[in-house]
mmCIF file of the N, C-alpha and C atoms, coordinates in Angstrom:
data_MODEL
# 
_entry.id   MODEL 
# 
loop_
_atom_site.group_PDB 
_atom_site.id 
_atom_site.type_symbol 
_atom_site.label_atom_id 
_atom_site.label_alt_id 
_atom_site.label_comp_id 
_atom_site.label_asym_id 
_atom_site.label_entity_id 
_atom_site.label_seq_id 
_atom_site.pdbx_PDB_ins_code 
_atom_site.Cartn_x 
_atom_site.Cartn_y 
_atom_site.Cartn_z 
_atom_site.occupancy 
_atom_site.B_iso_or_equiv 
_atom_site.pdbx_formal_charge 
_atom_site.auth_seq_id 
_atom_site.auth_comp_id 
_atom_site.auth_asym_id 
_atom_site.auth_atom_id 
_atom_site.pdbx_PDB_model_num 
ATOM 1   N N  . MET A 1 1  ? -67.582 41.248 12.146 1.00 0.00 ? 1  MET A N  1 
ATOM 2   C CA . MET A 1 1  ? -67.467 41.089 13.571 1.00 0.00 ? 1  MET A CA 1 
ATOM 3   C C  . MET A 1 1  ? -68.492 40.048 14.032 1.00 0.00 ? 1  MET A C  1 
ATOM 4   N N  . LYS A 1 2  ? -68.063 39.139 14.858 1.00 0.00 ? 2  LYS A N  1 
ATOM 5   C CA . LYS A 1 2  ? -68.924 38.048 15.295 1.00 0.00 ? 2  LYS A CA 1 
ATOM 6   C C  . LYS A 1 2  ? -69.740 38.442 16.516 1.00 0.00 ? 2  LYS A C  1 
ATOM 7   N N  . LYS A 1 3  ? -70.831 37.738 16.725 1.00 0.00 ? 3  LYS A N  1 
ATOM 8   C CA . LYS A 1 3  ? -71.719 38.017 17.853 1.00 0.00 ? 3  LYS A CA 1 
ATOM 9   C C  . LYS A 1 3  ? -70.992 37.904 19.184 1.00 0.00 ? 3  LYS A C  1 
ATOM 10  N N  . GLU A 1 4  ? -70.122 36.917 19.317 1.00 0.00 ? 4  GLU A N  1 
ATOM 11  C CA . GLU A 1 4  ? -69.393 36.715 20.560 1.00 0.00 ? 4  GLU A CA 1 
ATOM 12  C C  . GLU A 1 4  ? -68.495 37.910 20.866 1.00 0.00 ? 4  GLU A C  1 
ATOM 13  N N  . ASP A 1 5  ? -67.857 38.443 19.833 1.00 0.00 ? 5  ASP A N  1 
ATOM 14  C CA . ASP A 1 5  ? -66.986 39.600 20.005 1.00 0.00 ? 5  ASP A CA 1 
ATOM 15  C C  . ASP A 1 5  ? -67.789 40.825 20.427 1.00 0.00 ? 5  ASP A C  1 
ATOM 16  N N  . ILE A 1 6  ? -68.949 40.980 19.856 1.00 0.00 ? 6  ILE A N  1 
ATOM 17  C CA . ILE A 1 6  ? -69.790 42.138 20.148 1.00 0.00 ? 6  ILE A CA 1 
ATOM 18  C C  . ILE A 1 6  ? -70.289 42.088 21.589 1.00 0.00 ? 6  ILE A C  1 
ATOM 19  N N  . LYS A 1 7  ? -70.674 40.913 22.050 1.00 0.00 ? 7  LYS A N  1 
ATOM 20  C CA . LYS A 1 7  ? -71.205 40.777 23.409 1.00 0.00 ? 7  LYS A CA 1 
ATOM 21  C C  . LYS A 1 7  ? -70.158 41.053 24.477 1.00 0.00 ? 7  LYS A C  1 
ATOM 22  N N  . GLU A 1 8  ? -68.885 40.872 24.155 1.00 0.00 ? 8  GLU A N  1 
ATOM 23  C CA . GLU A 1 8  ? -67.810 41.107 25.119 1.00 0.00 ? 8  GLU A CA 1 
ATOM 24  C C  . GLU A 1 8  ? -67.523 42.588 25.322 1.00 0.00 ? 8  GLU A C  1 
ATOM 25  N N  . LEU A 1 9  ? -67.876 43.431 24.362 1.00 0.00 ? 9  LEU A N  1 
ATOM 26  C CA . LEU A 1 9  ? -67.582 44.857 24.448 1.00 0.00 ? 9  LEU A CA 1 
ATOM 27  C C  . LEU A 1 9  ? -68.576 45.570 25.358 1.00 0.00 ? 9  LEU A C  1 
ATOM 28  N N  . THR A 1 10 ? -68.120 46.676 25.949 1.00 0.00 ? 10 THR A N  1 
ATOM 29  C CA . THR A 1 10 ? -69.012 47.487 26.762 1.00 0.00 ? 10 THR A CA 1 
ATOM 30  C C  . THR A 1 10 ? -69.882 48.338 25.846 1.00 0.00 ? 10 THR A C  1 
ATOM 31  N N  . THR A 1 11 ? -70.898 48.957 26.409 1.00 0.00 ? 11 THR A N  1 
ATOM 32  C CA . THR A 1 11 ? -71.813 49.779 25.620 1.00 0.00 ? 11 THR A CA 1 
ATOM 33  C C  . THR A 1 11 ? -71.086 50.967 24.992 1.00 0.00 ? 11 THR A C  1 
ATOM 34  N N  . GLU A 1 12 ? -70.184 51.584 25.744 1.00 0.00 ? 12 GLU A N  1 
ATOM 35  C CA . GLU A 1 12 ? -69.427 52.718 25.210 1.00 0.00 ? 12 GLU A CA 1 
ATOM 36  C C  . GLU A 1 12 ? -68.539 52.289 24.051 1.00 0.00 ? 12 GLU A C  1 
ATOM 37  N N  . GLU A 1 13 ? -67.892 51.138 24.215 1.00 0.00 ? 13 GLU A N  1 
ATOM 38  C CA . GLU A 1 13 ? -67.045 50.621 23.139 1.00 0.00 ? 13 GLU A CA 1 
ATOM 39  C C  . GLU A 1 13 ? -67.870 50.293 21.897 1.00 0.00 ? 13 GLU A C  1 
ATOM 40  N N  . LEU A 1 14 ? -69.073 49.772 22.108 1.00 0.00 ? 14 LEU A N  1 
ATOM 41  C CA . LEU A 1 14 ? -69.944 49.467 20.971 1.00 0.00 ? 14 LEU A CA 1 
ATOM 42  C C  . LEU A 1 14 ? -70.348 50.737 20.228 1.00 0.00 ? 14 LEU A C  1 
ATOM 43  N N  . SER A 1 15 ? -70.644 51.786 20.966 1.00 0.00 ? 15 SER A N  1 
ATOM 44  C CA . SER A 1 15 ? -71.021 53.052 20.323 1.00 0.00 ? 15 SER A CA 1 
ATOM 45  C C  . SER A 1 15 ? -69.877 53.599 19.488 1.00 0.00 ? 15 SER A C  1 
ATOM 46  N N  . LEU A 1 16 ? -68.677 53.544 20.035 1.00 0.00 ? 16 LEU A N  1 
ATOM 47  C CA . LEU A 1 16 ? -67.506 54.003 19.276 1.00 0.00 ? 16 LEU A CA 1 
ATOM 48  C C  . LEU A 1 16 ? -67.275 53.125 18.057 1.00 0.00 ? 16 LEU A C  1 
ATOM 49  N N  . ARG A 1 17 ? -67.405 51.836 18.231 1.00 0.00 ? 17 ARG A N  1 
ATOM 50  C CA . ARG A 1 17 ? -67.196 50.895 17.134 1.00 0.00 ? 17 ARG A CA 1 
ATOM 51  C C  . ARG A 1 17 ? -68.222 51.108 16.029 1.00 0.00 ? 17 ARG A C  1 
ATOM 52  N N  . LEU A 1 18 ? -69.470 51.410 16.430 1.00 0.00 ? 18 LEU A N  1 
ATOM 53  C CA . LEU A 1 18 ? -70.528 51.665 15.458 1.00 0.00 ? 18 LEU A CA 1 
ATOM 54  C C  . LEU A 1 18 ? -70.187 52.875 14.599 1.00 0.00 ? 18 LEU A C  1 
ATOM 55  N N  . ASN A 1 19 ? -69.725 53.941 15.229 1.00 0.00 ? 19 ASN A N  1 
ATOM 56  C CA . ASN A 1 19 ? -69.350 55.142 14.473 1.00 0.00 ? 19 ASN A CA 1 
ATOM 57  C C  . ASN A 1 19 ? -68.197 54.855 13.516 1.00 0.00 ? 19 ASN A C  1 
ATOM 58  N N  . GLU A 1 20 ? -67.206 54.101 13.987 1.00 0.00 ? 20 GLU A N  1 
ATOM 59  C CA . GLU A 1 20 ? -66.070 53.749 13.124 1.00 0.00 ? 20 GLU A CA 1 
ATOM 60  C C  . GLU A 1 20 ? -66.522 52.902 11.930 1.00 0.00 ? 20 GLU A C  1 
ATOM 61  N N  . GLU A 1 21 ? -67.366 51.922 12.197 1.00 0.00 ? 21 GLU A N  1 
ATOM 62  C CA . GLU A 1 21 ? -67.837 51.040 11.133 1.00 0.00 ? 21 GLU A CA 1 
ATOM 63  C C  . GLU A 1 21 ? -68.653 51.811 10.097 1.00 0.00 ? 21 GLU A C  1 
ATOM 64  N N  . ARG A 1 22 ? -69.483 52.732 10.563 1.00 0.00 ? 22 ARG A N  1 
ATOM 65  C CA . ARG A 1 22 ? -70.280 53.547 9.639  1.00 0.00 ? 22 ARG A CA 1 
ATOM 66  C C  . ARG A 1 22 ? -69.382 54.413 8.764  1.00 0.00 ? 22 ARG A C  1 
ATOM 67  N N  . ASP A 1 23 ? -68.356 55.026 9.378  1.00 0.00 ? 23 ASP A N  1 
ATOM 68  C CA . ASP A 1 23 ? -67.425 55.853 8.602  1.00 0.00 ? 23 ASP A CA 1 
ATOM 69  C C  . ASP A 1 23 ? -66.705 55.017 7.552  1.00 0.00 ? 23 ASP A C  1 
ATOM 70  N N  . GLN A 1 24 ? -66.261 53.834 7.944  1.00 0.00 ? 24 GLN A N  1 
ATOM 71  C CA . GLN A 1 24 ? -65.577 52.951 7.007  1.00 0.00 ? 24 GLN A CA 1 
ATOM 72  C C  . GLN A 1 24 ? -66.500 52.535 5.866  1.00 0.00 ? 24 GLN A C  1 
ATOM 73  N N  . TYR A 1 25 ? -67.760 52.263 6.197  1.00 0.00 ? 25 TYR A N  1 
ATOM 74  C CA . TYR A 1 25 ? -68.716 51.851 5.173  1.00 0.00 ? 25 TYR A CA 1 
ATOM 75  C C  . TYR A 1 25 ? -68.961 52.978 4.170  1.00 0.00 ? 25 TYR A C  1 
ATOM 76  N N  . VAL A 1 26 ? -69.097 54.208 4.656  1.00 0.00 ? 26 VAL A N  1 
ATOM 77  C CA . VAL A 1 26 ? -69.326 55.345 3.761  1.00 0.00 ? 26 VAL A CA 1 
ATOM 78  C C  . VAL A 1 26 ? -68.135 55.522 2.820  1.00 0.00 ? 26 VAL A C  1 
ATOM 79  N N  . LYS A 1 27 ? -66.921 55.426 3.360  1.00 0.00 ? 27 LYS A N  1 
ATOM 80  C CA . LYS A 1 27 ? -65.723 55.545 2.530  1.00 0.00 ? 27 LYS A CA 1 
ATOM 81  C C  . LYS A 1 27 ? -65.653 54.419 1.505  1.00 0.00 ? 27 LYS A C  1 
ATOM 82  N N  . MET A 1 28 ? -65.986 53.206 1.966  1.00 0.00 ? 28 MET A N  1 
ATOM 83  C CA . MET A 1 28 ? -65.960 52.047 1.078  1.00 0.00 ? 28 MET A CA 1 
ATOM 84  C C  . MET A 1 28 ? -66.963 52.223 -0.057 1.00 0.00 ? 28 MET A C  1 
ATOM 85  N N  . LYS A 1 29 ? -68.143 52.711 0.270  1.00 0.00 ? 29 LYS A N  1 
ATOM 86  C CA . LYS A 1 29 ? -69.187 52.910 -0.724 1.00 0.00 ? 29 LYS A CA 1 
ATOM 87  C C  . LYS A 1 29 ? -68.773 53.981 -1.742 1.00 0.00 ? 29 LYS A C  1 
ATOM 88  N N  . MET A 1 30 ? -68.167 55.045 -1.254 1.00 0.00 ? 30 MET A N  1 
ATOM 89  C CA . MET A 1 30 ? -67.714 56.123 -2.140 1.00 0.00 ? 30 MET A CA 1 
ATOM 90  C C  . MET A 1 30 ? -66.625 55.613 -3.083 1.00 0.00 ? 30 MET A C  1 
ATOM 91  N N  . ASN A 1 31 ? -65.670 54.874 -2.532 1.00 0.00 ? 31 ASN A N  1 
ATOM 92  C CA . ASN A 1 31 ? -64.596 54.325 -3.365 1.00 0.00 ? 31 ASN A CA 1 
ATOM 93  C C  . ASN A 1 31 ? -65.134 53.351 -4.397 1.00 0.00 ? 31 ASN A C  1 
ATOM 94  N N  . HIS A 1 32 ? -66.135 52.592 -4.046 1.00 0.00 ? 32 HIS A N  1 
ATOM 95  C CA . HIS A 1 32 ? -66.734 51.636 -4.982 1.00 0.00 ? 32 HIS A CA 1 
ATOM 96  C C  . HIS A 1 32 ? -67.463 52.373 -6.110 1.00 0.00 ? 32 HIS A C  1 
ATOM 97  N N  . THR A 1 33 ? -68.028 53.519 -5.803 1.00 0.00 ? 33 THR A N  1 
ATOM 98  C CA . THR A 1 33 ? -68.707 54.306 -6.833 1.00 0.00 ? 33 THR A CA 1 
ATOM 99  C C  . THR A 1 33 ? -67.708 54.837 -7.850 1.00 0.00 ? 33 THR A C  1 
ATOM 100 N N  . ILE A 1 34 ? -66.556 55.267 -7.369 1.00 0.00 ? 34 ILE A N  1 
ATOM 101 C CA . ILE A 1 34 ? -65.535 55.840 -8.244 1.00 0.00 ? 34 ILE A CA 1 
ATOM 102 C C  . ILE A 1 34 ? -64.865 54.751 -9.075 1.00 0.00 ? 34 ILE A C  1 
ATOM 103 N N  . SER A 1 35 ? -64.403 53.719 -8.407 1.00 0.00 ? 35 SER A N  1 
ATOM 104 C CA . SER A 1 35 ? -63.799 52.599 -9.131 1.00 0.00 ? 35 SER A CA 1 
ATOM 105 C C  . SER A 1 35 ? -64.262 51.302 -8.461 1.00 0.00 ? 35 SER A C  1 
ATOM 106 N N  . PRO A 1 36 ? -64.816 50.392 -9.241 1.00 0.00 ? 36 PRO A N  1 
ATOM 107 C CA . PRO A 1 36 ? -65.378 49.157 -8.673 1.00 0.00 ? 36 PRO A CA 1 
ATOM 108 C C  . PRO A 1 36 ? -64.359 48.372 -7.834 1.00 0.00 ? 36 PRO A C  1 
ATOM 109 N N  . MET A 1 37 ? -64.864 47.814 -6.747 1.00 0.00 ? 37 MET A N  1 
ATOM 110 C CA . MET A 1 37 ? -64.019 47.010 -5.866 1.00 0.00 ? 37 MET A CA 1 
ATOM 111 C C  . MET A 1 37 ? -63.814 45.622 -6.465 1.00 0.00 ? 37 MET A C  1 
ATOM 112 N N  . ASP A 1 38 ? -62.719 44.982 -6.051 1.00 0.00 ? 38 ASP A N  1 
ATOM 113 C CA . ASP A 1 38 ? -62.472 43.605 -6.485 1.00 0.00 ? 38 ASP A CA 1 
ATOM 114 C C  . ASP A 1 38 ? -63.501 42.666 -5.880 1.00 0.00 ? 38 ASP A C  1 
ATOM 115 N N  . ASN A 1 39 ? -63.852 42.916 -4.614 1.00 0.00 ? 39 ASN A N  1 
ATOM 116 C CA . ASN A 1 39 ? -64.778 42.045 -3.910 1.00 0.00 ? 39 ASN A CA 1 
ATOM 117 C C  . ASN A 1 39 ? -65.880 42.889 -3.249 1.00 0.00 ? 39 ASN A C  1 
ATOM 118 N N  . PRO A 1 40 ? -66.978 43.149 -3.947 1.00 0.00 ? 40 PRO A N  1 
ATOM 119 C CA . PRO A 1 40 ? -68.047 43.972 -3.386 1.00 0.00 ? 40 PRO A CA 1 
ATOM 120 C C  . PRO A 1 40 ? -68.787 43.315 -2.225 1.00 0.00 ? 40 PRO A C  1 
ATOM 121 N N  . MET A 1 41 ? -68.533 42.033 -1.967 1.00 0.00 ? 41 MET A N  1 
ATOM 122 C CA . MET A 1 41 ? -69.168 41.355 -0.834 1.00 0.00 ? 41 MET A CA 1 
ATOM 123 C C  . MET A 1 41 ? -68.694 41.933 0.497  1.00 0.00 ? 41 MET A C  1 
ATOM 124 N N  . LYS A 1 42 ? -67.564 42.621 0.489  1.00 0.00 ? 42 LYS A N  1 
ATOM 125 C CA . LYS A 1 42 ? -67.070 43.264 1.706  1.00 0.00 ? 42 LYS A CA 1 
ATOM 126 C C  . LYS A 1 42 ? -68.051 44.333 2.183  1.00 0.00 ? 42 LYS A C  1 
ATOM 127 N N  . MET A 1 43 ? -68.705 44.982 1.243  1.00 0.00 ? 43 MET A N  1 
ATOM 128 C CA . MET A 1 43 ? -69.686 46.004 1.613  1.00 0.00 ? 43 MET A CA 1 
ATOM 129 C C  . MET A 1 43 ? -70.861 45.350 2.353  1.00 0.00 ? 43 MET A C  1 
ATOM 130 N N  . ARG A 1 44 ? -71.307 44.212 1.880  1.00 0.00 ? 44 ARG A N  1 
ATOM 131 C CA . ARG A 1 44 ? -72.406 43.517 2.541  1.00 0.00 ? 44 ARG A CA 1 
ATOM 132 C C  . ARG A 1 44 ? -71.998 43.078 3.947  1.00 0.00 ? 44 ARG A C  1 
ATOM 133 N N  . ASP A 1 45 ? -70.781 42.574 4.080  1.00 0.00 ? 45 ASP A N  1 
ATOM 134 C CA . ASP A 1 45 ? -70.294 42.160 5.390  1.00 0.00 ? 45 ASP A CA 1 
ATOM 135 C C  . ASP A 1 45 ? -70.230 43.346 6.350  1.00 0.00 ? 45 ASP A C  1 
ATOM 136 N N  . LYS A 1 46 ? -69.813 44.494 5.846  1.00 0.00 ? 46 LYS A N  1 
ATOM 137 C CA . LYS A 1 46 ? -69.728 45.696 6.674  1.00 0.00 ? 46 LYS A CA 1 
ATOM 138 C C  . LYS A 1 46 ? -71.121 46.116 7.127  1.00 0.00 ? 46 LYS A C  1 
ATOM 139 N N  . ARG A 1 47 ? -72.094 46.094 6.219  1.00 0.00 ? 47 ARG A N  1 
ATOM 140 C CA . ARG A 1 47 ? -73.479 46.448 6.574  1.00 0.00 ? 47 ARG A CA 1 
ATOM 141 C C  . ARG A 1 47 ? -74.033 45.504 7.628  1.00 0.00 ? 47 ARG A C  1 
ATOM 142 N N  . ARG A 1 48 ? -73.753 44.249 7.478  1.00 0.00 ? 48 ARG A N  1 
ATOM 143 C CA . ARG A 1 48 ? -74.254 43.262 8.444  1.00 0.00 ? 48 ARG A CA 1 
ATOM 144 C C  . ARG A 1 48 ? -73.591 43.438 9.807  1.00 0.00 ? 48 ARG A C  1 
ATOM 145 N N  . GLY A 1 49 ? -72.318 43.797 9.809  1.00 0.00 ? 49 GLY A N  1 
ATOM 146 C CA . GLY A 1 49 ? -71.631 44.062 11.067 1.00 0.00 ? 49 GLY A CA 1 
ATOM 147 C C  . GLY A 1 49 ? -72.238 45.255 11.789 1.00 0.00 ? 49 GLY A C  1 
ATOM 148 N N  . ILE A 1 50 ? -72.571 46.291 11.022 1.00 0.00 ? 50 ILE A N  1 
ATOM 149 C CA . ILE A 1 50 ? -73.218 47.472 11.590 1.00 0.00 ? 50 ILE A CA 1 
ATOM 150 C C  . ILE A 1 50 ? -74.563 47.086 12.181 1.00 0.00 ? 50 ILE A C  1 
ATOM 151 N N  . ALA A 1 51 ? -75.309 46.263 11.481 1.00 0.00 ? 51 ALA A N  1 
ATOM 152 C CA . ALA A 1 51 ? -76.621 45.831 11.969 1.00 0.00 ? 51 ALA A CA 1 
ATOM 153 C C  . ALA A 1 51 ? -76.483 45.011 13.250 1.00 0.00 ? 51 ALA A C  1 
ATOM 154 N N  . ARG A 1 52 ? -75.477 44.171 13.337 1.00 0.00 ? 52 ARG A N  1 
ATOM 155 C CA . ARG A 1 52 ? -75.268 43.374 14.549 1.00 0.00 ? 52 ARG A CA 1 
ATOM 156 C C  . ARG A 1 52 ? -74.981 44.271 15.758 1.00 0.00 ? 52 ARG A C  1 
ATOM 157 N N  . ILE A 1 53 ? -74.162 45.285 15.539 1.00 0.00 ? 53 ILE A N  1 
ATOM 158 C CA . ILE A 1 53 ? -73.841 46.212 16.628 1.00 0.00 ? 53 ILE A CA 1 
ATOM 159 C C  . ILE A 1 53 ? -75.090 46.973 17.057 1.00 0.00 ? 53 ILE A C  1 
ATOM 160 N N  . GLN A 1 54 ? -75.857 47.450 16.094 1.00 0.00 ? 54 GLN A N  1 
ATOM 161 C CA . GLN A 1 54 ? -77.085 48.178 16.420 1.00 0.00 ? 54 GLN A CA 1 
ATOM 162 C C  . GLN A 1 54 ? -78.066 47.293 17.176 1.00 0.00 ? 54 GLN A C  1 
ATOM 163 N N  . THR A 1 55 ? -78.162 46.041 16.788 1.00 0.00 ? 55 THR A N  1 
ATOM 164 C CA . THR A 1 55 ? -79.059 45.102 17.458 1.00 0.00 ? 55 THR A CA 1 
ATOM 165 C C  . THR A 1 55 ? -78.642 44.906 18.916 1.00 0.00 ? 55 THR A C  1 
ATOM 166 N N  . GLU A 1 56 ? -77.362 44.738 19.154 1.00 0.00 ? 56 GLU A N  1 
ATOM 167 C CA . GLU A 1 56 ? -76.877 44.553 20.520 1.00 0.00 ? 56 GLU A CA 1 
ATOM 168 C C  . GLU A 1 56 ? -77.112 45.806 21.363 1.00 0.00 ? 56 GLU A C  1 
ATOM 169 N N  . LEU A 1 57 ? -76.900 46.983 20.782 1.00 0.00 ? 57 LEU A N  1 
ATOM 170 C CA . LEU A 1 57 ? -77.150 48.223 21.527 1.00 0.00 ? 57 LEU A CA 1 
ATOM 171 C C  . LEU A 1 57 ? -78.624 48.361 21.881 1.00 0.00 ? 57 LEU A C  1 
ATOM 172 N N  . THR A 1 58 ? -79.500 48.040 20.952 1.00 0.00 ? 58 THR A N  1 
ATOM 173 C CA . THR A 1 58 ? -80.936 48.104 21.205 1.00 0.00 ? 58 THR A CA 1 
ATOM 174 C C  . THR A 1 58 ? -81.334 47.114 22.296 1.00 0.00 ? 58 THR A C  1 
ATOM 175 N N  . LYS A 1 59 ? -80.783 45.923 22.235 1.00 0.00 ? 59 LYS A N  1 
ATOM 176 C CA . LYS A 1 59 ? -81.069 44.894 23.234 1.00 0.00 ? 59 LYS A CA 1 
ATOM 177 C C  . LYS A 1 59 ? -80.649 45.366 24.623 1.00 0.00 ? 59 LYS A C  1 
ATOM 178 N N  . ARG A 1 60 ? -79.480 45.984 24.723 1.00 0.00 ? 60 ARG A N  1 
ATOM 179 C CA . ARG A 1 60 ? -78.996 46.474 26.013 1.00 0.00 ? 60 ARG A CA 1 
ATOM 180 C C  . ARG A 1 60 ? -79.855 47.615 26.539 1.00 0.00 ? 60 ARG A C  1 
ATOM 181 N N  . LYS A 1 61 ? -80.303 48.486 25.663 1.00 0.00 ? 61 LYS A N  1 
ATOM 182 C CA . LYS A 1 61 ? -81.178 49.592 26.091 1.00 0.00 ? 61 LYS A CA 1 
ATOM 183 C C  . LYS A 1 61 ? -82.492 49.056 26.637 1.00 0.00 ? 61 LYS A C  1 
ATOM 184 N N  . LYS A 1 62 ? -83.056 48.070 25.971 1.00 0.00 ? 62 LYS A N  1 
ATOM 185 C CA . LYS A 1 62 ? -84.321 47.473 26.432 1.00 0.00 ? 62 LYS A CA 1 
ATOM 186 C C  . LYS A 1 62 ? -84.136 46.788 27.781 1.00 0.00 ? 62 LYS A C  1 
ATOM 187 N N  . GLU A 1 63 ? -83.020 46.087 27.964 1.00 0.00 ? 63 GLU A N  1 
ATOM 188 C CA . GLU A 1 63 ? -82.744 45.433 29.227 1.00 0.00 ? 63 GLU A CA 1 
ATOM 189 C C  . GLU A 1 63 ? -82.583 46.442 30.357 1.00 0.00 ? 63 GLU A C  1 
ATOM 190 N N  . ALA A 1 64 ? -81.934 47.576 30.039 1.00 0.00 ? 64 ALA A N  1 
ATOM 191 C CA . ALA A 1 64 ? -81.729 48.607 31.043 1.00 0.00 ? 64 ALA A CA 1 
ATOM 192 C C  . ALA A 1 64 ? -83.070 49.214 31.462 1.00 0.00 ? 64 ALA A C  1 
ATOM 193 N N  . LEU A 1 65 ? -83.971 49.362 30.530 1.00 0.00 ? 65 LEU A N  1 
ATOM 194 C CA . LEU A 1 65 ? -85.293 49.936 30.844 1.00 0.00 ? 65 LEU A CA 1 
ATOM 195 C C  . LEU A 1 65 ? -86.129 48.979 31.690 1.00 0.00 ? 65 LEU A C  1 
ATOM 196 N N  . THR A 1 66 ? -86.056 47.702 31.404 1.00 0.00 ? 66 THR A N  1 
ATOM 197 C CA . THR A 1 66 ? -86.854 46.733 32.158 1.00 0.00 ? 66 THR A CA 1 
ATOM 198 C C  . THR A 1 66 ? -86.282 46.487 33.544 1.00 0.00 ? 66 THR A C  1 
ATOM 199 N N  . ASN A 1 67 ? -84.983 46.653 33.707 1.00 0.00 ? 67 ASN A N  1 
ATOM 200 C CA . ASN A 1 67 ? -84.350 46.425 35.008 1.00 0.00 ? 67 ASN A CA 1 
ATOM 201 C C  . ASN A 1 67 ? -84.450 47.613 35.946 1.00 0.00 ? 67 ASN A C  1 
ATOM 202 N N  . SER A 1 68 ? -84.798 48.783 35.424 1.00 0.00 ? 68 SER A N  1 
ATOM 203 C CA . SER A 1 68 ? -84.880 49.942 36.311 1.00 0.00 ? 68 SER A CA 1 
ATOM 204 C C  . SER A 1 68 ? -86.246 50.204 36.818 1.00 0.00 ? 68 SER A C  1 
# 
């Protein structure tokens, strides 16, 4: 997921997306343990996407605190 896409989503949508991405990552990791994936770089991309979402959520929380 790209930064531009993440910034367009609302905070609630980001929270839901974060939970979905985490669930997908756990399933992907489990499947890779059982039988190796063709392209393990997908796991890295998923982790980075999760980190981008978390970063945006943290940024929004900090902005909300400074604006109130």
